[in-house]
DSSP file (Angstrom, degrees, kcal/mol; ACC not computed):
  #  RESIDUE AA STRUCTURE BP1 BP2  ACC     N-H-->O    O-->H-N    N-H-->O    O-->H-N    TCO  KAPPA ALPHA  PHI   PSI    X-CA   Y-CA   Z-CA
    1    1 A M              0   0    0      0, 0.0     2,-0.0     0, 0.0     0, 0.0   0.000 360.0 360.0 360.0 127.0   41.3    0.2   19.6
    2    2 A N     >  -     0   0    0      1,-0.1     4,-2.2     4,-0.0     5,-0.2  -0.282 360.0-101.7 -77.3 170.0   42.8   -2.7   21.5
    3    3 A V  H  > S+     0   0    0      1,-0.2     4,-2.7     2,-0.2     5,-0.2   0.906 119.9  49.7 -60.4 -45.6   42.5   -6.3   20.4
    4    4 A D  H  > S+     0   0    0      1,-0.2     4,-2.7     2,-0.2    -1,-0.2   0.893 110.9  49.0 -64.0 -39.0   39.7   -7.3   22.8
    5    5 A S  H  > S+     0   0    0      2,-0.2     4,-2.3     1,-0.2    -1,-0.2   0.875 112.0  49.9 -69.3 -34.3   37.6   -4.2   21.9
    6    6 A A  H  X S+     0   0    0     -4,-2.2     4,-2.2     2,-0.2    -2,-0.2   0.913 112.4  47.3 -66.5 -41.9   38.1   -5.0   18.2
    7    7 A H  H  X S+     0   0    0     -4,-2.7     4,-2.8     2,-0.2    -2,-0.2   0.910 111.5  51.1 -64.0 -41.5   37.1   -8.7   18.8
    8    8 A E  H  X S+     0   0    0     -4,-2.7     4,-2.3     2,-0.2    -2,-0.2   0.920 109.9  49.4 -62.5 -43.8   34.0   -7.5   20.8
    9    9 A A  H  X S+     0   0    0     -4,-2.3     4,-2.0     2,-0.2    -1,-0.2   0.909 112.0  48.8 -61.1 -42.5   33.0   -5.2   17.9
   10   10 A Q  H  X S+     0   0    0     -4,-2.2     4,-2.5     2,-0.2    -2,-0.2   0.914 109.4  51.8 -65.1 -43.2   33.4   -8.0   15.5
   11   11 A L  H  X S+     0   0    0     -4,-2.8     4,-2.5     1,-0.2     5,-0.2   0.906 108.8  51.3 -60.2 -41.8   31.3  -10.4   17.7
   12   12 A R  H  X S+     0   0    0     -4,-2.3     4,-2.7     2,-0.2    -1,-0.2   0.923 110.0  49.7 -60.6 -44.1   28.5   -7.8   17.9
   13   13 A V  H  X S+     0   0    0     -4,-2.0     4,-1.4     1,-0.2    -2,-0.2   0.926 112.6  46.8 -61.5 -45.2   28.5   -7.5   14.1
   14   14 A W  H  < S+     0   0    0     -4,-2.5     4,-0.3     2,-0.2    -1,-0.2   0.883 113.0  49.0 -67.1 -38.2   28.3  -11.2   13.6
   15   15 A L  H >< S+     0   0    0     -4,-2.5     3,-1.5     1,-0.2     7,-0.3   0.934 110.5  50.5 -64.8 -44.8   25.6  -11.6   16.2
   16   16 A A  H 3< S+     0   0    0     -4,-2.7    -1,-0.2     1,-0.3    -2,-0.2   0.785 109.9  51.2 -63.9 -26.4   23.5   -8.8   14.6
   17   17 A A  T 3< S+     0   0    0     -4,-1.4    -1,-0.3    -5,-0.2    -2,-0.2   0.420  93.3  82.6 -90.8   0.5   23.9  -10.4   11.2
   18   18 A D    <>  -     0   0    0     -3,-1.5     4,-2.7    -4,-0.3     5,-0.2  -0.862  59.9-168.7-109.7  98.8   22.7  -13.9   12.5
   19   19 A P  H  > S+     0   0    0      0, 0.0     4,-2.2     0, 0.0    -1,-0.2   0.854  85.4  50.8 -57.2 -38.3   18.8  -13.9   12.5
   20   20 A W  H  > S+     0   0    0      2,-0.2     4,-2.0     1,-0.2     5,-0.1   0.947 113.7  43.2 -67.3 -47.9   18.6  -17.1   14.5
   21   21 A R  H  > S+     0   0    0      1,-0.2     4,-2.5     2,-0.2    -1,-0.2   0.892 113.2  52.6 -64.5 -38.4   21.0  -16.1   17.2
   22   22 A L  H  X S+     0   0    0     -4,-2.7     4,-2.5    -7,-0.3    -1,-0.2   0.903 107.6  52.0 -64.4 -39.4   19.4  -12.6   17.4
   23   23 A A  H  X S+     0   0    0     -4,-2.2     4,-2.3    -5,-0.2    -1,-0.2   0.895 109.3  50.5 -62.7 -39.3   16.0  -14.3   17.8
   24   24 A C  H  X S+     0   0    0     -4,-2.0     4,-2.1     2,-0.2    -2,-0.2   0.934 111.4  47.3 -63.1 -45.8   17.4  -16.4   20.7
   25   25 A L  H  X S+     0   0    0     -4,-2.5     4,-2.5     1,-0.2   106,-0.4   0.884 111.8  51.2 -62.5 -38.2   18.8  -13.2   22.4
   26   26 A Q  H  X S+     0   0    0     -4,-2.5     4,-2.1     2,-0.2    -1,-0.2   0.895 107.6  52.6 -66.4 -40.0   15.5  -11.5   21.9
   27   27 A A  H  X S+     0   0    0     -4,-2.3     4,-0.6     2,-0.2    -2,-0.2   0.914 112.3  45.3 -61.4 -42.8   13.6  -14.4   23.4
   28   28 A V  H >< S+     0   0    0     -4,-2.1     3,-1.2     1,-0.2    -2,-0.2   0.923 112.8  50.5 -65.8 -44.3   15.8  -14.2   26.5
   29   29 A A  H >< S+     0   0    0     -4,-2.5     3,-2.1     1,-0.3    -2,-0.2   0.827  99.7  66.0 -63.4 -31.4   15.6  -10.4   26.7
   30   30 A A  H 3< S+     0   0    0     -4,-2.1    -1,-0.3     1,-0.3    -2,-0.2   0.732  89.2  65.6 -64.9 -21.3   11.8  -10.6   26.5
   31   31 A L  T << S-     0   0    0     -3,-1.2    -1,-0.3    -4,-0.6    -2,-0.2   0.554 105.5-133.0 -75.6  -5.6   11.8  -12.4   29.9
   32   32 A D    <   +     0   0    0     -3,-2.1    -3,-0.1     1,-0.2    -2,-0.1   0.912  37.8 179.5  55.3  49.4   13.1   -9.0   31.2
   33   33 A P        -     0   0    0      0, 0.0     3,-0.4     0, 0.0    -1,-0.2  -0.564  30.8-150.5 -82.7 143.4   15.8  -10.6   33.3
   34   34 A P  S    S+     0   0    0      0, 0.0    -2,-0.1     0, 0.0    33,-0.0   0.796  94.9  19.7 -76.7 -27.1   18.2   -8.6   35.3
   35   35 A E  S    S+     0   0    0      2,-0.0    33,-0.4    78,-0.0     2,-0.4  -0.366  85.3 130.9-144.4  57.5   21.1  -11.1   35.0
   36   36 A F        +     0   0    0     -3,-0.4     2,-0.3    31,-0.2    31,-0.2  -0.933  23.8 172.3-112.8 139.4   20.6  -13.4   32.0
   37   37 A W  E     -A   66   0A   0     29,-2.1    29,-3.5    -2,-0.4     2,-0.4  -0.954  25.4-139.3-136.9 155.8   23.2  -14.1   29.4
   38   38 A V  E     +AB  65 129A   0     91,-2.8    91,-2.4    -2,-0.3    27,-0.2  -0.972  44.8 134.6-114.1 133.0   23.5  -16.6   26.5
   39   39 A G  E >   +AB  64 128A   0     25,-2.1     3,-1.3    -2,-0.4    25,-0.7  -0.668  17.6  63.4-151.2-157.7   26.9  -18.2   26.1
   40   40 A A  T >> S+     0   0    0     87,-1.3     4,-2.5    85,-1.0     3,-1.4  -0.365 113.9   2.1  63.7-130.3   29.2  -21.1   25.6
   41   41 A G  H 3> S+     0   0    0      1,-0.3     4,-2.7     2,-0.2     5,-0.5   0.758 121.5  73.4 -60.6 -26.4   28.9  -22.9   22.2
   42   42 A F  H <> S+     0   0    0     -3,-1.3     4,-0.5     1,-0.2    -1,-0.3   0.881 113.7  24.7 -52.6 -41.0   26.3  -20.3   21.1
   43   43 A L  H <> S+     0   0    0     -3,-1.4     4,-2.3    84,-0.2     5,-0.2   0.848 120.6  55.7 -93.2 -42.1   29.1  -17.8   20.7
   44   44 A R  H  X S+     0   0    0     -4,-2.5     4,-3.0     1,-0.2     5,-0.3   0.935 109.2  47.8 -57.9 -47.4   32.0  -20.0   20.2
   45   45 A N  H  X S+     0   0    0     -4,-2.7     4,-2.7     1,-0.2     5,-0.3   0.889 109.8  53.3 -63.6 -38.3   30.4  -21.8   17.2
   46   46 A L  H  X S+     0   0    0     -4,-0.5     4,-2.1    -5,-0.5    -1,-0.2   0.957 114.5  40.7 -59.0 -50.6   29.4  -18.5   15.6
   47   47 A V  H  X S+     0   0    0     -4,-2.3     4,-2.8     1,-0.2    -2,-0.2   0.937 118.0  45.9 -65.3 -47.9   33.0  -17.1   15.8
   48   48 A W  H  X S+     0   0    0     -4,-3.0     4,-1.9    -5,-0.2     6,-0.2   0.874 111.4  52.3 -68.3 -35.9   34.7  -20.3   14.8
   49   49 A D  H  X>S+     0   0    0     -4,-2.7     5,-2.3    -5,-0.3     4,-0.6   0.924 112.9  45.7 -62.9 -42.8   32.2  -20.9   11.9
   50   50 A R  H ><5S+     0   0    0     -4,-2.1     3,-0.9    -5,-0.3    -2,-0.2   0.927 112.2  50.1 -65.0 -45.2   32.9  -17.4   10.6
   51   51 A L  H 3<5S+     0   0    0     -4,-2.8    -1,-0.2     1,-0.3    -2,-0.2   0.825 113.8  46.0 -65.0 -29.9   36.7  -17.7   11.0
   52   52 A H  H 3<5S-     0   0    0     -4,-1.9    -1,-0.3    -5,-0.2    -2,-0.2   0.531 110.9-122.2 -88.5  -5.8   36.6  -21.0    9.1
   53   53 A G  T <<5 +     0   0    0     -3,-0.9    -3,-0.2    -4,-0.6     2,-0.2   0.753  45.6 174.3  73.1  24.1   34.3  -19.6    6.4
   54   54 A F      < -     0   0    0     -5,-2.3    -1,-0.2    -6,-0.2     4,-0.1  -0.442  26.9-153.3 -66.8 133.5   31.6  -22.2    6.9
   55   55 A A  S    S+     0   0    0     -2,-0.2    -1,-0.2     1,-0.1    -2,-0.0   0.833  82.5  42.9 -74.4 -34.1   28.5  -21.5    4.8
   56   56 A R  S    S-     0   0    0     -7,-0.1    -1,-0.1    -3,-0.0     2,-0.0  -0.901  94.6-107.3-115.9 143.8   26.2  -23.3    7.3
   57   57 A P        -     0   0    0      0, 0.0   -11,-0.1     0, 0.0    -2,-0.1  -0.348  33.4-109.5 -67.8 146.0   26.3  -23.0   11.1
   58   58 A T        -     0   0    0    -13,-0.2    -9,-0.1     1,-0.1   -13,-0.0  -0.598  44.5-107.3 -69.8 130.6   27.7  -25.9   13.2
   59   59 A P        -     0   0    0      0, 0.0     2,-0.4     0, 0.0    -1,-0.1  -0.250  29.9-136.4 -62.1 147.9   24.7  -27.4   15.0
   60   60 A L        -     0   0    0      1,-0.1     3,-0.1    -3,-0.1   -18,-0.0  -0.870   8.6-148.0-105.6 138.6   24.5  -26.8   18.7
   61   61 A A  S    S-     0   0    0     -2,-0.4     2,-0.3     1,-0.2    -1,-0.1   0.845  83.8 -17.9 -68.5 -33.9   23.6  -29.4   21.3
   62   62 A D        -     0   0    0     -3,-0.1     2,-0.6    32,-0.0    -1,-0.2  -0.975  62.0-112.8-161.1 168.8   21.9  -26.7   23.3
   63   63 A V  E     - c   0  93A   0     29,-2.5    31,-2.4    -2,-0.3     2,-0.5  -0.953  36.0-140.9-113.4 111.5   21.7  -23.0   23.9
   64   64 A D  E     -Ac  39  94A   0    -25,-0.7   -25,-2.1    -2,-0.6     2,-0.5  -0.610  17.0-171.1 -81.4 119.0   23.1  -22.1   27.3
   65   65 A V  E     -Ac  38  95A   0     29,-2.7    31,-2.6    -2,-0.5     2,-0.5  -0.950  10.0-154.9-108.6 124.4   21.2  -19.4   29.2
   66   66 A L  E     +Ac  37  96A   0    -29,-3.5   -29,-2.1    -2,-0.5     2,-0.3  -0.861  15.2 176.9-104.8 129.2   23.0  -18.3   32.3
   67   67 A T  E     - c   0  97A   0     29,-2.0    31,-2.9    -2,-0.5    32,-0.3  -0.793  21.1-152.2-118.5 167.5   21.1  -16.8   35.2
   68   68 A F        +     0   0    0    -33,-0.4    45,-0.1    -2,-0.3    29,-0.1  -0.753  35.8 143.7-141.1  94.1   22.3  -15.6   38.6
   69   69 A E    >   -     0   0    0     -2,-0.3     3,-2.2     3,-0.1    28,-0.1  -0.824  27.8-167.9-133.8  91.3   19.5  -15.9   41.1
   70   70 A P  T 3  S+     0   0    0      0, 0.0    -1,-0.1     0, 0.0    27,-0.0   0.780  87.0  49.2 -53.8 -32.1   20.9  -16.9   44.5
   71   71 A A  T 3  S+     0   0    0      2,-0.0     2,-0.3     0, 0.0    -2,-0.0   0.449  97.9  88.7 -89.3   1.2   17.4  -17.7   46.0
   72   72 A S    <   -     0   0    0     -3,-2.2     2,-0.1     1,-0.1    -3,-0.1  -0.698  53.8-167.4-106.0 153.4   16.3  -19.9   43.1
   73   73 A G    >>  -     0   0    0     -2,-0.3     4,-1.2    27,-0.0     3,-0.7  -0.355  48.8 -64.5-118.2-161.3   16.7  -23.5   42.4
   74   74 A A  H 3> S+     0   0    0      1,-0.2     4,-2.1     2,-0.2     5,-0.2   0.787 124.4  64.7 -62.1 -30.3   16.2  -26.0   39.6
   75   75 A E  H 3> S+     0   0    0      1,-0.2     4,-2.1     2,-0.2    -1,-0.2   0.909 101.0  50.6 -61.6 -39.7   12.5  -25.4   39.4
   76   76 A R  H <> S+     0   0    0     -3,-0.7     4,-2.3     2,-0.2    -1,-0.2   0.890 107.0  54.1 -65.2 -39.2   13.2  -21.8   38.4
   77   77 A E  H  X S+     0   0    0     -4,-1.2     4,-2.5     1,-0.2    -1,-0.2   0.918 109.2  48.6 -59.4 -43.6   15.5  -23.1   35.6
   78   78 A S  H  X S+     0   0    0     -4,-2.1     4,-2.4     1,-0.2    -2,-0.2   0.883 109.3  52.8 -64.6 -39.1   12.8  -25.3   34.3
   79   79 A E  H  X S+     0   0    0     -4,-2.1     4,-2.2     2,-0.2    -2,-0.2   0.912 110.5  47.2 -62.5 -42.4   10.3  -22.4   34.4
   80   80 A I  H  X S+     0   0    0     -4,-2.3     4,-2.6     2,-0.2     5,-0.2   0.921 110.9  51.2 -66.1 -44.2   12.6  -20.3   32.3
   81   81 A E  H  X S+     0   0    0     -4,-2.5     4,-2.7     1,-0.2    -2,-0.2   0.916 110.6  49.7 -58.5 -42.7   13.3  -23.1   29.8
   82   82 A A  H  X S+     0   0    0     -4,-2.4     4,-1.6     2,-0.2    -1,-0.2   0.904 110.5  49.4 -64.2 -40.6    9.5  -23.6   29.4
   83   83 A A  H  X S+     0   0    0     -4,-2.2     4,-0.8     2,-0.2    -1,-0.2   0.910 113.6  45.9 -64.7 -41.1    9.0  -19.8   28.9
   84   84 A L  H >X S+     0   0    0     -4,-2.6     4,-3.1     1,-0.2     3,-0.7   0.904 110.6  53.7 -67.3 -40.9   11.7  -19.7   26.3
   85   85 A A  H 3< S+     0   0    0     -4,-2.7    -1,-0.2     1,-0.3    -2,-0.2   0.798 102.1  58.6 -65.0 -28.9   10.4  -22.9   24.6
   86   86 A S  H 3< S+     0   0    0     -4,-1.6    -1,-0.3    -5,-0.2    -2,-0.2   0.799 114.5  37.7 -70.8 -25.9    7.0  -21.3   24.3
   87   87 A D  H << S+     0   0    0     -4,-0.8    -2,-0.2    -3,-0.7    -1,-0.2   0.896 138.1  14.4 -87.3 -47.9    8.6  -18.5   22.2
   88   88 A L    ><  +     0   0    0     -4,-3.1     3,-1.5     1,-0.1    -1,-0.2  -0.730  69.6 174.1-129.9  81.1   11.1  -20.6   20.3
   89   89 A P  T 3  S+     0   0    0      0, 0.0    -1,-0.1     0, 0.0    -4,-0.1   0.723  74.4  60.7 -66.1 -22.6   10.2  -24.3   20.6
   90   90 A A  T 3  S+     0   0    0      2,-0.1    -5,-0.1    -5,-0.0    -2,-0.0   0.567  84.5  95.5 -81.0  -7.1   12.8  -25.6   18.2
   91   91 A V  S <  S-     0   0    0     -3,-1.5     2,-1.8    -7,-0.1    -3,-0.1  -0.710  76.2-134.0 -87.6 129.5   15.6  -24.3   20.3
   92   92 A P        -     0   0    0      0, 0.0   -29,-2.5     0, 0.0    -2,-0.1  -0.563  33.4-164.3 -81.7  80.2   17.3  -26.7   22.7
   93   93 A W  E     -c   63   0A   0     -2,-1.8     2,-0.3   -31,-0.2   -29,-0.2  -0.342  15.6-174.7 -69.9 143.0   17.3  -24.4   25.7
   94   94 A S  E     -c   64   0A   0    -31,-2.4   -29,-2.7    -2,-0.1     2,-0.5  -0.876   6.2-168.7-139.2 104.8   19.5  -25.1   28.7
   95   95 A V  E     +c   65   0A   0     -2,-0.3     2,-0.4   -31,-0.2   -29,-0.2  -0.822   6.4 179.8 -99.9 128.5   19.2  -22.7   31.6
   96   96 A K  E     -c   66   0A   0    -31,-2.6   -29,-2.0    -2,-0.5     2,-0.9  -0.987  25.4-137.5-132.2 124.4   21.7  -22.9   34.5
   97   97 A N  E >>  -c   67   0A   0     -2,-0.4     3,-2.2   -31,-0.2     4,-0.8  -0.701  12.0-158.4 -79.8 108.7   21.6  -20.7   37.5
   98   98 A Q  H 3> S+     0   0    0    -31,-2.9     4,-0.5    -2,-0.9    12,-0.3   0.688  87.2  71.5 -65.0 -17.8   25.3  -19.8   38.0
   99   99 A A  H 34 S+     0   0    0    -32,-0.3    -1,-0.3     1,-0.2    11,-0.1   0.670 107.1  37.4 -71.1 -14.8   24.6  -19.0   41.7
  100  100 A R  H X> S+     0   0    0     -3,-2.2     3,-1.4     2,-0.1     4,-0.7   0.597  95.0  83.4-105.4 -16.2   24.2  -22.8   42.2
  101  101 A M  H 3X S+     0   0    0     -4,-0.8     4,-2.0     1,-0.3     5,-0.2   0.718  74.7  72.1 -69.0 -21.6   26.9  -24.1   39.9
  102  102 A H  H 3X>S+     0   0    0     -4,-0.5     5,-2.3     1,-0.2     4,-1.0   0.860  93.9  57.6 -59.1 -33.3   29.7  -23.7   42.4
  103  103 A E  H X45S+     0   0    0     -3,-1.4     3,-0.5     1,-0.2    -1,-0.2   0.932 108.5  44.2 -63.3 -46.0   28.2  -26.6   44.3
  104  104 A R  H 3<5S+     0   0    0     -4,-0.7    -1,-0.2     1,-0.2    -2,-0.2   0.838 118.0  45.5 -65.8 -33.4   28.5  -28.9   41.3
  105  105 A N  H 3<5S-     0   0    0     -4,-2.0    -1,-0.2     2,-0.1    -2,-0.2   0.514 108.0-120.6 -91.5  -5.7   32.0  -27.6   40.5
  106  106 A G  T <<5 +     0   0    0     -4,-1.0     2,-0.2    -3,-0.5    -3,-0.2   0.826  68.5 131.4  70.6  30.9   33.4  -27.8   44.1
  107  107 A D      < -     0   0    0     -5,-2.3    -1,-0.2    -6,-0.2     3,-0.1  -0.619  66.3 -92.5-107.6 167.9   34.1  -24.1   44.2
  108  108 A A        -     0   0    0     -2,-0.2    -1,-0.1     1,-0.2    -3,-0.1  -0.432  68.8 -72.0 -67.1 156.4   33.4  -21.3   46.6
  109  109 A P        -     0   0    0      0, 0.0     2,-0.2     0, 0.0    -1,-0.2  -0.234  53.2-118.7 -55.3 139.6   30.2  -19.5   45.8
  110  110 A Y        -     0   0    0    -12,-0.3     3,-0.1     1,-0.1    -8,-0.1  -0.548   9.4-142.8 -79.5 145.2   30.4  -17.3   42.7
  111  111 A R  S    S-     0   0    0     -2,-0.2     2,-0.3     1,-0.2    -1,-0.1   0.847  73.2 -31.6 -74.7 -35.7   29.8  -13.5   43.2
  112  112 A D  S  > S-     0   0    0    -14,-0.1     4,-2.2     1,-0.0    -1,-0.2  -0.915  78.9 -70.9-167.8-176.8   28.0  -13.1   39.9
  113  113 A T  H  > S+     0   0    0     -2,-0.3     4,-2.7     1,-0.2     5,-0.2   0.883 126.9  55.9 -62.4 -38.9   27.8  -14.4   36.4
  114  114 A E  H  > S+     0   0    0      1,-0.2     4,-1.5     2,-0.2    -1,-0.2   0.919 108.9  46.6 -60.7 -43.6   31.1  -12.8   35.4
  115  115 A D  H  4 S+     0   0    0      1,-0.2     4,-0.4     2,-0.2    -1,-0.2   0.901 111.5  52.3 -65.6 -40.1   32.8  -14.7   38.3
  116  116 A A  H >< S+     0   0    0     -4,-2.2     3,-1.8     1,-0.2    -2,-0.2   0.914 105.4  54.1 -62.0 -43.1   31.1  -17.9   37.3
  117  117 A L  H >< S+     0   0    0     -4,-2.7     3,-1.7     1,-0.3    -1,-0.2   0.866 100.7  61.0 -58.9 -36.5   32.3  -17.6   33.7
  118  118 A G  T 3< S+     0   0    0     -4,-1.5    40,-0.8     1,-0.3    -1,-0.3   0.626 103.5  51.9 -65.6 -12.2   35.8  -17.3   35.0
  119  119 A H  T <  S+     0   0    0     -3,-1.8    -1,-0.3    -4,-0.4    -2,-0.2   0.326  83.1 115.7-105.9   4.7   35.4  -20.8   36.5
  120  120 A W  S <  S-     0   0    0     -3,-1.7    36,-0.5    -4,-0.2    39,-0.2  -0.190  78.4-106.5 -68.9 170.5   34.2  -22.5   33.4
  121  121 A L  S    S+     0   0    0     34,-0.1    35,-1.4     1,-0.1     2,-0.3   0.903  93.1  23.6 -69.0 -43.3   36.4  -25.2   31.9
  122  122 A E  B >>  -E  155   0B   0     33,-0.3     3,-0.8     1,-0.1     4,-0.6  -0.936  68.4-127.0-134.9 150.5   37.8  -23.5   28.8
  123  123 A T  G >4 S+     0   0    0     31,-2.6     3,-1.0    -2,-0.3    25,-0.2   0.854 100.7  59.4 -65.7 -39.6   38.5  -19.9   27.7
  124  124 A P  G 34 S+     0   0    0      0, 0.0    -1,-0.2     0, 0.0     3,-0.1   0.710 111.5  42.0 -70.9 -13.9   36.7  -19.8   24.3
  125  125 A T  G <4 S+     0   0    0     -3,-0.8     2,-1.9     1,-0.1   -85,-1.0   0.499  87.4  93.1-102.7  -4.0   33.3  -20.7   25.9
  126  126 A A    <<  +     0   0    0     -3,-1.0    17,-0.5    -4,-0.6     2,-0.3  -0.307  68.9 102.0 -84.7  54.7   33.7  -18.4   29.0
  127  127 A V        -     0   0    0     -2,-1.9   -87,-1.3    14,-0.1     2,-0.3  -0.990  49.8-168.4-139.7 142.5   31.8  -15.7   27.1
  128  128 A G  E     -BD  39 140A   0     12,-2.6    12,-2.9    -2,-0.3     2,-0.3  -0.921   1.4-167.8-130.3 158.5   28.3  -14.4   27.3
  129  129 A A  E     +BD  38 139A   0    -91,-2.4   -91,-2.8    -2,-0.3     2,-0.3  -0.976  11.5 162.6-140.3 154.5   26.1  -12.1   25.3
  130  130 A R  E     - D   0 138A   0      8,-1.8     8,-3.1    -2,-0.3     2,-0.5  -0.982  37.4-108.2-160.1 165.7   22.7  -10.4   25.8
  131  131 A L  E     - D   0 137A   0   -106,-0.4     6,-0.2    -2,-0.3    -2,-0.0  -0.888  35.2-137.2 -99.2 131.9   20.5   -7.7   24.5
  132  132 A S    >   -     0   0    0      4,-2.8     3,-2.3    -2,-0.5  -103,-0.0  -0.217  35.3 -92.0 -76.0 174.1   20.2   -4.7   26.9
  133  133 A A  T 3  S+     0   0    0      1,-0.3    -1,-0.1     2,-0.1    -2,-0.0   0.792 131.6  52.9 -57.3 -27.9   16.8   -3.0   27.5
  134  134 A G  T 3  S-     0   0    0      2,-0.1    -1,-0.3     0, 0.0     3,-0.1   0.171 122.7-107.3 -93.0  17.3   17.7   -0.7   24.7
  135  135 A D  S <  S+     0   0    0     -3,-2.3     2,-0.4     1,-0.2    -2,-0.1   0.770  71.9 145.0  61.9  29.5   18.4   -3.6   22.3
  136  136 A E        -     0   0    0      1,-0.0    -4,-2.8     0, 0.0     2,-0.5  -0.806  53.9-117.2 -94.5 138.9   22.1   -3.1   22.4
  137  137 A L  E     -D  131   0A   0     -2,-0.4     2,-0.4    -6,-0.2    -6,-0.2  -0.638  32.3-166.1 -76.7 125.4   24.3   -6.2   22.2
  138  138 A E  E     -D  130   0A   0     -8,-3.1    -8,-1.8    -2,-0.5     2,-0.4  -0.904   4.2-155.5-112.7 142.6   26.4   -6.6   25.4
  139  139 A I  E     -D  129   0A   0     -2,-0.4     2,-0.5   -10,-0.2   -10,-0.2  -0.960   4.5-163.7-120.3 135.3   29.3   -9.0   25.7
  140  140 A L  E     +D  128   0A   0    -12,-2.9   -12,-2.6    -2,-0.4    -2,-0.0  -0.962  23.7 154.0-118.9 112.0   30.6  -10.4   29.0
  141  141 A A    >   +     0   0    0     -2,-0.5     3,-2.2   -14,-0.2   -14,-0.1  -0.654  12.9 175.9-140.2  78.0   34.1  -11.9   28.6
  142  142 A P  T 3  S+     0   0    0      0, 0.0    -1,-0.1     0, 0.0   -15,-0.1   0.743  88.4  40.7 -60.0 -22.4   35.9  -11.9   32.0
  143  143 A L  T 3  S-     0   0    0    -17,-0.5     4,-0.2     1,-0.4     3,-0.2   0.250 117.7-114.7-108.1  11.8   38.9  -13.7   30.4
  144  144 A G    <   -     0   0    0     -3,-2.2    -1,-0.4     1,-0.2     4,-0.2  -0.153  19.2 -94.0  83.0-179.6   38.9  -11.7   27.2
  145  145 A L  S  > S+     0   0    0      2,-0.1     4,-2.3     1,-0.1     5,-0.2   0.344  89.7 102.3-115.8   1.9   38.2  -12.8   23.6
  146  146 A A  H  > S+     0   0    0      1,-0.2     4,-1.5     2,-0.2     6,-0.2   0.917  85.2  44.7 -59.3 -47.6   41.7  -13.5   22.4
  147  147 A D  H  4>S+     0   0    0     -4,-0.2     5,-2.5     1,-0.2     4,-0.4   0.903 110.8  54.7 -64.4 -40.4   41.5  -17.3   22.7
  148  148 A L  H >45S+     0   0    0      1,-0.2     3,-0.8     2,-0.2    -1,-0.2   0.930 114.8  39.4 -57.6 -46.5   38.0  -17.4   21.1
  149  149 A F  H 3<5S+     0   0    0     -4,-2.3    -1,-0.2     1,-0.2    -2,-0.2   0.655 113.3  55.4 -80.7 -15.7   39.3  -15.5   18.0
  150  150 A A  T 3<5S-     0   0    0     -4,-1.5    -1,-0.2    -5,-0.2    -2,-0.2   0.370 109.1-121.9 -94.1   4.3   42.6  -17.4   17.9
  151  151 A L  T < 5 +     0   0    0     -3,-0.8     2,-0.5    -4,-0.4    -3,-0.2   0.827  62.3 151.7  58.1  33.3   40.7  -20.7   17.8
  152  152 A A      < -     0   0    0     -5,-2.5     2,-0.6    -6,-0.2    -1,-0.2  -0.817  34.8-161.5-101.7 130.6   42.6  -21.6   21.0
  153  153 A V        +     0   0    0     -2,-0.5   -31,-0.0    -3,-0.1    -5,-0.0  -0.947  29.3 144.6-111.0 115.1   41.2  -24.0   23.5
  154  154 A R        -     0   0    0     -2,-0.6   -31,-2.6     6,-0.0     6,-0.1  -0.982  51.2 -93.4-144.1 155.3   42.9  -23.8   26.9
  155  155 A P  B     -E  122   0B   0      0, 0.0   -33,-0.3     0, 0.0   -34,-0.1  -0.334  43.1-108.1 -67.5 151.2   41.6  -24.1   30.5
  156  156 A T    >>  -     0   0    0    -35,-1.4     4,-1.4   -36,-0.5     3,-1.4  -0.356  36.7-103.5 -66.1 159.2   40.5  -21.1   32.3
  157  157 A P  T 34 S+     0   0    0      0, 0.0     3,-0.2     0, 0.0    -1,-0.1   0.855 124.0  56.8 -55.2 -34.9   43.0  -20.0   35.1
  158  158 A A  T 34 S+     0   0    0    -40,-0.8   -39,-0.1     1,-0.2   -37,-0.1   0.742 115.3  36.6 -68.4 -22.2   40.5  -21.5   37.7
  159  159 A R  T X4 S+     0   0    0     -3,-1.4     3,-2.2   -39,-0.2    -1,-0.2   0.496  84.7 119.6-109.2  -6.2   40.7  -24.9   35.9
  160  160 A A  T 3< S+     0   0    0     -4,-1.4     3,-0.1     1,-0.3    -6,-0.0  -0.400  84.8  14.8 -61.3 130.9   44.3  -25.0   34.9
  161  161 A G  T 3  S+     0   0    0      1,-0.3    -1,-0.3    -2,-0.1     2,-0.2   0.501 106.6 107.6  83.2   4.0   46.0  -27.9   36.5
  162  162 A T    <         0   0    0     -3,-2.2    -1,-0.3     1,-0.2    -3,-0.1  -0.682 360.0 360.0-104.9 165.2   42.8  -29.6   37.5
  163  163 A G              0   0    0     -2,-0.2    -1,-0.2    -3,-0.1    -3,-0.0   0.434 360.0 360.0  98.1 360.0   41.1  -32.6   36.1
């Protein structure tokens, strides 16, 4: 088993053992989205809290839900947030259509969510997770999981040398 697959297996175990995060993933999956992922601090904080041995989770400013719907705009993001809030109202949902984010970031259009993640600012947050139709945890990590598990913060290759 290579390092990334071992990290992916560990991340799945930690997600499955976290009732709150699992409930968030279930709420997103209940919308039956073809291309929705939950990522950023939602996953980074879980891993880093576990690696540091924290008894209580580090609070999140929001729970980032990533969509990829080229024909949709900000109204659709608001609709998804409202649907999620009706299921889990205490969760600070933040839905962002990655098909639109290239405009904000000054990039060429992204091909899909995986491509968009590769353009995020830092490697440890450029990771997504979701529940499949069969309730299997899926991980999307186009830049791998090594930095996330090494507690390393570095720019993604797309952002190195910018800013």
